[in-house]
C-alpha positions as CSV (number, residue, x, y, z in Angstrom):
1,X,0.0,0.0,0.0
2,X,2.9,2.3,0.8
3,X,4.4,1.7,-2.7
4,X,1.0,2.4,-4.3
5,X,0.8,5.7,-2.6
6,X,4.4,6.6,-3.2
7,X,4.1,6.0,-6.9
8,X,1.2,8.5,-7.0
9,X,2.4,11.2,-4.6
10,X,6.1,10.9,-5.3
11,X,7.0,11.9,-1.7
12,X,7.8,9.4,1.0
13,X,6.5,11.7,3.9
14,X,3.2,12.2,2.0
15,X,2.9,8.5,1.2
16,X,3.4,7.7,4.9
17,X,0.7,10.2,5.9
18,X,-1.6,8.8,3.3
19,X,-1.0,5.3,4.5
20,X,-1.7,6.2,8.1
21,X,-4.9,8.0,7.2
22,X,-6.0,5.2,5.0
23,X,-5.6,2.5,7.7
24,X,-7.3,4.8,10.2
25,X,-10.2,5.4,7.9
26,X,-10.4,1.7,6.9
27,X,-10.5,0.4,10.4
28,X,-12.8,3.2,11.5
29,X,-15.3,2.2,8.9
30,X,-14.7,-1.5,8.8
31,X,-18.4,-2.0,9.4
32,X,-19.2,-0.6,5.9
33,X,-16.9,-3.3,4.3
34,X,-19.4,-5.4,2.4
35,X,-17.2,-8.3,1.2
36,X,-17.8,-7.5,-2.5
37,X,-14.0,-7.6,-2.9
38,X,-11.1,-8.6,-0.8
39,X,-10.1,-6.4,2.2
40,X,-6.8,-5.6,0.4
41,X,-8.6,-4.4,-2.7
42,X,-10.9,-2.2,-0.6
43,X,-8.0,-0.8,1.3
44,X,-6.1,-0.2,-2.0
45,X,-9.0,1.8,-3.3
46,X,-8.9,4.0,-0.1
47,X,-5.1,4.4,-0.5
48,X,-5.4,5.4,-4.2
49,X,-8.2,7.9,-3.4
50,X,-6.4,9.5,-0.5
51,X,-3.2,9.7,-2.6
52,X,-5.1,11.5,-5.3
53,X,-6.6,13.8,-2.8
54,X,-3.1,14.6,-1.5
55,X,-2.1,15.5,-5.0
56,X,-5.2,17.7,-5.4
57,X,-4.1,19.6,-2.3
58,X,-0.8,20.3,-4.2
59,X,-2.8,21.4,-7.3
60,X,-2.0,18.5,-9.6
61,X,-1.6,19.6,-13.2
62,X,-4.2,17.6,-14.9
63,X,-6.2,19.4,-17.6
64,X,-9.5,18.1,-19.0
65,X,-8.8,18.2,-22.7
66,X,-12.5,18.4,-23.6
67,X,-12.9,21.6,-21.6
68,X,-10.1,23.4,-23.4
69,X,-9.7,24.7,-27.0
70,X,-6.6,22.7,-27.5
71,X,-6.6,21.2,-31.0
72,X,-4.9,18.1,-32.2
73,X,-1.3,18.1,-31.0
74,X,1.2,16.7,-33.6
75,X,2.9,13.5,-32.6
76,X,6.4,13.9,-31.4
77,X,9.2,11.8,-33.0
78,X,8.1,8.2,-32.6
79,X,10.3,6.0,-30.6
80,X,10.8,2.3,-30.9
81,X,10.3,1.0,-27.4
82,X,12.0,-2.3,-28.3
83,X,15.3,-0.5,-29.2
84,X,15.5,1.1,-25.7
85,X,17.5,-1.1,-23.3
86,X,17.0,0.0,-19.7
87,X,17.1,-1.1,-16.1
88,X,14.3,-1.1,-13.6
89,X,16.1,1.5,-11.4
90,X,16.3,3.8,-14.4
91,X,12.6,3.5,-15.0
92,X,11.8,4.2,-11.4
93,X,14.0,7.3,-11.5
94,X,12.4,8.5,-14.7
95,X,8.9,8.0,-13.4
96,X,9.7,10.1,-10.4
97,X,10.7,12.9,-12.8
98,X,7.3,13.0,-14.5
99,X,4.8,15.8,-13.7
100,X,2.2,14.8,-11.1
101,X,-0.6,14.3,-13.7
102,X,1.4,12.1,-16.0
103,X,2.9,10.0,-13.1
104,X,-0.5,9.5,-11.5
105,X,-2.2,8.2,-14.7
106,X,0.8,6.1,-15.7
107,X,1.1,4.5,-12.2
108,X,-2.6,3.8,-11.9
109,X,-2.7,2.3,-15.4
110,X,0.6,0.3,-15.5
111,X,1.4,-0.5,-11.9
112,X,-2.0,-0.6,-10.2
113,X,-4.0,-2.2,-13.1
114,X,-6.8,0.2,-13.3
115,X,-8.3,0.7,-16.8
116,X,-8.6,4.1,-18.3
117,X,-12.3,4.5,-17.6
118,X,-11.7,3.7,-14.0
119,X,-8.9,6.2,-13.8
120,X,-11.2,8.8,-15.4
121,X,-13.8,8.2,-12.6
122,X,-11.2,8.3,-9.9
123,X,-9.6,11.5,-11.1
124,X,-13.0,13.0,-12.2
125,X,-11.9,13.8,-15.7
126,X,-12.9,12.5,-19.1
127,X,-11.7,9.3,-20.6
128,X,-10.1,11.3,-23.4
129,X,-8.1,13.3,-20.8
130,X,-6.8,10.1,-19.3
131,X,-5.9,8.6,-22.6
132,X,-4.0,11.8,-23.6
133,X,-2.2,12.0,-20.3
134,X,-1.2,8.4,-20.5
135,X,0.1,8.8,-24.1
136,X,2.1,11.9,-23.2
137,X,3.4,10.3,-20.0
138,X,4.6,7.3,-22.0
139,X,6.3,9.5,-24.5
140,X,7.9,11.7,-21.8
141,X,9.0,8.6,-19.9
142,X,10.5,7.1,-23.1
143,X,12.3,10.4,-23.8
144,X,13.7,10.5,-20.3
145,X,15.0,6.9,-20.6
146,X,16.4,7.5,-24.1
147,X,18.3,10.6,-22.8
148,X,19.9,8.5,-20.2
149,X,22.0,10.0,-17.4
150,X,19.4,9.2,-14.8
151,X,21.8,7.4,-12.6
């Protein structure tokens, strides 16, 4: 649960606070647990929501594309993912360098297993926004990895 929060908030002190609040809330409202899922899945949902709320307190940069006049953005230079050889530590370092919105969407999708529609519901944005944030996060992450020098 700590790692889940840390991937979203990108700050160990905030992740620890989120974790403590999540466990306190979970055990304080254990009577509302309806056994529709495992306790771990229920707790994880609390951790994810509290982590996102923590980011909102910091004014996470996530823009709803449908509410802006932004037109089609041209694709940046395409990168062949298979050509990029990397280590897990380099990826972790690169993910930490992503802006909050990108990192959150990428973490929820790739590491936590949420689909894009679930992420849209969690973040209260459109599915198009999540899809765009994910694509941009992926491109930015690949660019950071390709640049190297993250060690």
